[in-house]
C-alpha positions, 0 to 999 in steps of 0.5 A: 592501535591501542584499545582507546583508539579502536574504541574512538574509531567505532564510535565515530563510525557508529556515530556517522550510521545513524547521522545517514539514518536520522536524515534517511528517514527525514527524507524518507517519512514523506515518500511513504507516507504517499505511497502507503497511505493513498486513497484507493478508490474501489468499485461496487458490482451491482448484485443484477446484471445489466442485461439479461442474457439473450434467450431468457424470458424476464423474470415475470413471465417465468412460470405465468401461462400465455 
């Protein structure tokens, strides 16, 4: 094979690779966008527990006699 044939073959292979990359980017773009940028829901923790632990008096009675 002459140098001209080798360069022609490399050029064709390069164009094929570029074409596949271009098509893969068009196909994968919307799919990746849905996966990477999907809305994420967070829940907040409450600062105070909903129920006080058993055996502990409420805060307003702590330190007050009677």
